[in-house]
TORLO-551376 format. One record per residue (C-alpha): x, y, z; residue in three letters. Coordinates in steps of 0.2 Angstrom, whole numbers, plus 5000, padded with zeros to 4 digits. Example, Ala and Ser with C-alpha at 12.3 -4.5 7.8 and 13.67 -1.06 7.14 Angstrom:
2
506249785039ala/506849955036ser/
end
This chain:
527
510150754881unk/509250824896unk/507350824897unk/506250974897unk/505550994915unk/503651004916unk/503051094931unk/501351054940unk/500451214942unk/499051224955unk/497651344949unk/496651414964unk/495051524962unk/493251534965unk/492351434952unk/490751494945unk/491151674942unk/492851624934unk/492451474923unk/493051554907unk/494651634915unk/495151464923unk/494951384906unk/496151514899unk/497351484913unk/497351294909unk/497551324891unk/499051434894unk/499951314906unk/499751174893unk/500351284879unk/501951324890unk/502151134891unk/501751114909unk/500351024920unk/498851114927unk/498051054942unk/496551104952unk/495051054962unk/493551124953unk/492750964952unk/492550954971unk/491151054980unk/491751184993unk/491451165011unk/492050995015unk/493550975027unk/494050805019unk/494150895003unk/495251025010unk/496350885015unk/496450834997unk/496751004991unk/498251015003unk/498950864996unk/498750924978unk/499651084983unk/501050984992unk/501350894976unk/501351044964unk/502851144960unk/501951314958unk/500351394965unk/499351514954unk/497951614961unk/496551694950unk/495551834960unk/494051924954unk/492451984963unk/491951844974unk/492751784991unk/492151604990unk/491351475002unk/491751505020unk/492651385032unk/491551405048unk/493051365060unk/494251495053unk/492951625046unk/494051625030unk/493651565013unk/494251405006unk/495151504992unk/496051605005unk/496451455015unk/497251375000unk/498351534997unk/498851545015unk/499351355015unk/500451384999unk/501351525008unk/501551425023unk/502351275013unk/503451405004unk/502751364987unk/503251484972unk/501751574968unk/501051714958unk/499251794958unk/498251874944unk/496951994950unk/495552074941unk/495552264937unk/494152364945unk/493652414927unk/493552244921unk/492552194936unk/491252334932unk/491152264914unk/490852084921unk/489452144931unk/488652234916unk/488852074905unk/488551934918unk/487652004931unk/487952044950unk/488251854953unk/490051894950unk/490152004965unk/490251944983unk/488651964991unk/488951915010unk/490851955014unk/491352105004unk/492552175018unk/493452005019unk/493652005000unk/494452175002unk/495652125015unk/496151965005unk/496452074990unk/497552185000unk/498452045007unk/498751964990unk/499352134982unk/500752144995unk/501551994986unk/501951954967unk/500352004957unk/499852044939unk/498252124934unk/497052074921unk/495652144910unk/495251984900unk/495751804896unk/497151864885unk/497951954899unk/497951794910unk/498651694895unk/500051814893unk/500451834911unk/500551644913unk/501651624897unk/502851764903unk/502951694921unk/503151514920unk/504851514910unk/505551614926unk/505051464937unk/505751344925unk/507451404927unk/507351384946unk/508351224950unk/507451184966unk/505851154957unk/505950964952unk/504450954940unk/504150804929unk/504850724913unk/504150614901unk/504350424905unk/505250384888unk/506650524892unk/507050454909unk/508450314912unk/507750144916unk/506850164934unk/507649994940unk/509450074936unk/508850234946unk/508250124960unk/509950024960unk/510950184959unk/510050264974unk/510350094984unk/512250094979unk/512350284984unk/511450255000unk/512650105004unk/514150215000unk/513550355011unk/513350235025unk/515050175023unk/515850345023unk/514950385039unk/515250215047unk/516550275059unk/515350415066unk/513850285067unk/514750145074unk/514650195092unk/512750235090unk/512550075081unk/513249975096unk/512150075108unk/510650035098unk/511049855097unk/511249845116unk/509549945118unk/508649815107unk/509449675117unk/508849745133unk/507049765125unk/507049585120unk/507649535137unk/506249625146unk/504949575133unk/503949425136unk/503349315122unk/503749355103unk/504949485096unk/504149485079unk/502449485071unk/501549325076unk/500949195064unk/499749125076unk/500448955073unk/501248905090unk/502648795085unk/503148895071unk/503249055082unk/504248965095unk/505448925081unk/505549095074unk/504849205088unk/503749275075unk/504049355057unk/505549465061unk/505849645056unk/506849675040unk/506849505035unk/506249435018unk/505249275020unk/504949155005unk/503449035006unk/503548914992unk/502548764986unk/501848674971unk/500148744965unk/498648684974unk/499748644989unk/498848785000unk/500048934999unk/498649054999unk/497648965012unk/499248965024unk/499649155021unk/497749195023unk/497649105039unk/499349185045unk/498549355040unk/496949325049unk/497949275065unk/499049435064unk/497649555060unk/496249485070unk/497049415086unk/498449535087unk/497849695078unk/499449705067unk/499249825052unk/499549715037unk/499649755018unk/499249615006unk/499749634987unk/498649504979unk/499249484961unk/498449314958unk/496749334966unk/495449484965unk/495149564982unk/493449484982unk/494149304981unk/495449344994unk/494049415006unk/492949265003unk/494349155009unk/494549255024unk/492649255027unk/492549065024unk/493949025036unk/493349155050unk/491449105049unk/491948915046unk/490748895032unk/491148795017unk/492048905005unk/490948834990unk/489448904998unk/490249065001unk/490749074983unk/489049034977unk/488049134991unk/487048974994unk/486948995013unk/485548925024unk/484749045036unk/485748975051unk/487348995041unk/486949185038unk/486749205056unk/488349115059unk/489249215046unk/488649385053unk/489149335071unk/490849275067unk/491549405055unk/491349555067unk/493149535072unk/493649515055unk/492749675050unk/493749785062unk/495449705056unk/496749825050unk/496949735033unk/497449835017unk/497249745001unk/497849794984unk/497449674970unk/498349774956unk/498949634943unk/500749634936unk/501249754950unk/503049824947unk/504349834961unk/504350024959unk/502550044962unk/502549914976unk/503850014986unk/502950174983unk/501350094989unk/502150015004unk/503050175009unk/501350265009unk/500550135019unk/501950135032unk/501850325034unk/499950335035unk/499450175043unk/501050105051unk/500949935043unk/502049805052unk/501949665039unk/501849655019unk/501249495010unk/501449474991unk/500449334982unk/501549294972unk/503249344967unk/503349274950unk/501849384945unk/502749544948unk/503549634934unk/505249704933unk/506649744921unk/506249614907unk/507749674896unk/508949554905unk/507949394904unk/506749314916unk/507949244928unk/508849414931unk/507149494932unk/506649384946unk/508349404955unk/508149594954unk/506349584961unk/506949474976unk/508449594980unk/507249734979unk/506049654991unk/507449625004unk/507849805002unk/506049855005unk/506049745021unk/507649835028unk/507050005023unk/505349995032unk/506049885045unk/504649755044unk/504449575038unk/504049555020unk/503249385015unk/503249334997unk/502449184990unk/503349084977unk/503048944964unk/504148784964unk/504848704948unk/504048544941unk/505548454946unk/504648414962unk/503448314952unk/504648214942unk/505748144955unk/505347994965unk/505147974984unk/504048074995unk/504148234984unk/504648354998unk/505348504991unk/507148564991unk/508048734990unk/508548694973unk/506648684968unk/506448874969unk/505748924952unk/506749034940unk/508149104950unk/509349044964unk/509449224970unk/507849204978unk/508649074990unk/510149194992unk/509149354996unk/507849275008unk/508249265026unk/507049125028unk/506348995015unk/504748905020unk/504048755010unk/502248705012unk/501948515009unk/500448405011unk/500748215009unk/498948175006unk/499148274990unk/500248144983unk/499147994990unk/500347975005unk/499147925019unk/500347875032unk/502047925037unk/503547805040unk/502947775058unk/501247725052unk/500347885058unk/498947955047unk/499448105037unk/497648145032unk/497348335035unk/499148365039unk/500148505032unk/501948525035unk/502848695035unk/504648655031unk/505948785037unk/507348755024unk/508348905027unk/508349015042unk/509849135042unk/509549185061unk/508849025068unk/508748835067unk/507848725054unk/506448615057unk/504748555051unk/503148615059unk/501548515057unk/499848605055unk/498048545053unk/497248585035unk/495448605035unk/494948585016unk/493248635017unk/493748805024unk/495348815015unk/496248865031unk/497748805042unk/497648795061unk/498748725074unk/498848535075unk/497948525092unk/496848665089unk/495248575083unk/493948455089unk/492748335079unk/490948375076unk/489448265073unk/490048235054unk/491748195059unk/492448355052unk/493748465060unk/493248635066unk/494448765074unk/494248825091unk/493749005094unk/495149045104unk/497049035100unk/498448955110unk/499249135109unk/497649215113unk/496849085125unk/495449205130unk/494749215113unk/494349405115unk/494849525102unk/496149655106unk/495749835101unk/495749845083unk/495849975069unk/494649985054unk/494749875039unk/495149965023unk/494149935007unk/494949834993unk/495649924978unk/494249844967unk/492949714967unk/492449584954unk/491049474960unk/491049364944unk/492749284948unk/492849114955unk/493849074971unk/495148944966unk/495748814978unk/
end
């Protein structure tokens, strides 16, 4: 059975003189089973608010104008009222609309009962011209609130029958959203197949063009991780690839990805979106600050900094402040919401990298079991990477089988938790391993493994496999290049300011950091 379509109706008017009339309009829209929208809670005369109003109009199906005796606040640049600007914008966008204009008789009655405040004191000629403009279109006249309600209840059914107006339906009347996403993907693939003959020559030309770009491009072809040997192996995180970073708990997954995030955004100004399902945005930012300022993470968490450490913090986080980082810490994020948010960030901020911490905390279609749920999530992440043509890095847990077997306990592909489909869908699988966690202080050659972290490239669809060694600095919860350190007076390891990929240490031009989605200063920062 088809669902009743609910139209979103944007109600535009001046406000103080039409409070009761707007209420009547809202009640009529709700009575008709549709959704009213309006911006009466925003004060007039703010450019940024006009931008918000335009987005509301864009997202609405129908535009309704209530017009009485006032013209409204004036936009100084255009000399027109914001009400008229809303009206003209709706016409420009081709929005279906209707206008309800007060009769002169009822306007006189409002003046008698409510006073001259209902009349336009400053721009009566502009109001007359605006009314004349409106009357050239679809318009009905009203004497009281009942006329407004009747006009709306008569007009909206006409718009309901228009097939091009998509509207909204109740969530419980819609087919499972994952099925819709899968069907869209199937139809997209089918459409691509039908057009393959036409697109083949274009695809070959595009492939050759990209090869020529790589030939002429010095350095990395993807998003740099900032870890020299890893970037030499991968040439950076590659567009359209799904990268899985997996490890057992407390091995340093978040520390590694925060270090890579810092390198990409601070050293190379790569706009990056981080979806932190495990930590709050405050905890994640504390990690970034500790690593960047090189101040003990425990001191950052407690705020127990000495005066010289406050100075050090203020000095060193300036580059971090300007980094193009976009943090969303929505818990149990669904794959549908993730795709919507990434699409918006791509169009508005041109993000070049997406990081998800971590995959098993995402929610999907639970009706088919946990293993199938994880499989569908990993497939959707791969699809997202291809659609946006950017790398997507998803952190993942490993099963407990790593702990139960003997030997050095290095992880294997079979250890990926809850679904073998993760391995199948991933273009690259990286394991993080620190020997000292298992009390292995020396390797087979007798070399110390203290402070050593290994990035094991266990799968690389487009390149070789290898193991990359990095330096792990526990007190700052950060990873650095193996040789990118020096010993201080306490024998601790401190990272150098400059990076081998950015030897000057000078920051490139950067964008602004975006505020996290929420803060919770009471949460502790886990290791």
